[in-house]
C-alpha positions, 0 to 999 in steps of 0.5 A: 500500499506504501507505494500507492498514491494518496487518496486525494489530492490537496486541491480536492479538499479545499473547503474543509476545515484546515485547508490547504493541506500539504501533499505530506499532510494528505499522504498521512492520512491517506495512509492512516485511513488505508492502515485502518481499513485493511485494504487500499480503497482507491485508485483501482488497481490490478494486482496479484495476491497470495490467500491463505483459504483455511481449505474453506469453500469461501475465501475473503479476499482484501477488498471491498469493491471487486471489479474483476477476478482475472484468474486463480491458481493453486499456489502450492502447485502453480501455473508451472503444473497448470493448476489454474482453478476454473470453478469459483465466482466473486462477489463485488464485496470480495468474497471468492466462493468455490462452486465445487468442494473447497479451496487449496491451502493457498490460493494466488488471485489476480484481480482488479478492485477499487474504486476509481476516485476516493469515494466522496463520503470519505473525503471529510475523514481524509480532510480531518485526518489531513488536519490533524497530521498538520498539527502532528497528531497523526504519525506514520513510520515505515519499518521494512515493508510495513507502514503504520498510521496512528490514529488518535481521537477521530470524530465519531461520525467520520469513523462511522463513515470509514467503518463502511469501507473497513474488511472485517476482521479475519479469523 
């Protein structure tokens, strides 16, 4: 997620309290939101992910807005052995269901997901966090391949909006 552009550009937040915001404040706000939501939200991306399925019939993708699933492979045997899995269907909310039987323990999924642009109802949340970042109330730190953005006492209304874009906890 750390290589993604911010959810919005500072100019898109004009008119919100605390504007204008710097690129750094908007990036910190975006990373904070993405960390809490547990997926990138926007922009739309094409990526390949490996998922532990628990050998269940339903696998959860790390997305709440799936546009298309292009291919599913048994990650334990891979493409070299021709283990493309074809008996599945997906939901836009991120569920990948096997039509017959259960998934192998590990699957590799190529998918297109995310919103084209930041959903409009998240703009106030980004602005609020950018404002707090401006005041030094959001700390972002990158260590190796992980990025952490600490949240601190956000407006309950914005938390409710963000909850609609947050992945449910995984078992």
